[in-house]
C-alpha positions in Angstrom: 75.1 -37.4 -42.5 76.0 -40.5 -44.6 79.3 -41.9 -43.5 81.5 -44.6 -44.9 84.8 -46.3 -44.1 87.7 -45.8 -46.6 90.9 -47.7 -46.8 94.1 -45.9 -48.0 96.9 -48.4 -48.3 95.9 -50.2 -45.2 94.8 -47.2 -43.2 91.0 -47.1 -42.5 89.2 -43.9 -41.8 85.5 -42.8 -41.5 84.6 -40.1 -44.0 81.5 -38.2 -44.9 79.9 -39.3 -48.1 77.4 -36.4 -48.4 79.1 -35.0 -51.5 79.2 -38.4 -53.3 75.8 -40.0 -52.8 76.4 -42.2 -55.8 79.4 -43.9 -54.1 79.1 -47.6 -53.6 81.1 -50.2 -51.7 84.3 -50.9 -53.7 84.3 -47.5 -55.4 87.4 -45.2 -55.3 86.9 -41.7 -53.9 89.0 -38.6 -53.4 89.0 -37.6 -49.8 89.8 -34.1 -48.4 89.7 -33.2 -44.7 87.3 -36.1 -43.9 84.9 -35.6 -46.9 84.8 -37.8 -50.0 84.6 -35.1 -52.7 84.4 -37.2 -55.9 84.4 -40.7 -57.2 87.2 -41.9 -59.6 88.0 -45.1 -61.5 90.7 -47.5 -60.4 93.2 -46.3 -63.1 92.9 -42.7 -61.9 93.2 -43.8 -58.3 96.4 -45.7 -59.1 97.7 -42.6 -60.9 96.9 -40.3 -57.9 98.6 -42.7 -55.6 101.7 -42.8 -57.8 101.8 -38.9 -57.9 101.6 -38.8 -54.1 104.4 -41.3 -53.8 106.5 -39.3 -56.3 105.9 -36.1 -54.2 106.8 -37.9 -51.0 103.4 -37.4 -49.5 102.9 -40.9 -48.3 105.2 -40.8 -45.3 102.3 -41.1 -42.8 101.7 -44.6 -44.2 105.0 -45.7 -42.6 103.7 -44.8 -39.2 102.1 -47.8 -37.4 98.3 -47.4 -37.2 96.1 -48.6 -34.4 94.1 -51.7 -35.2 
């Protein structure tokens, strides 16, 4: 299975890229339960991040992450 590392506001995670074979280094992807499910452009990524912040869904980012 193709895997890749994604960075979400400083948190890095390994995700499966099987559903987005077109994804390249530097692309933005939507991730759900460990799977990248679509690619999006930078403007849309920023909009999604703003919506998550508005809904209070970014609390986990305040938790210190292991290096």
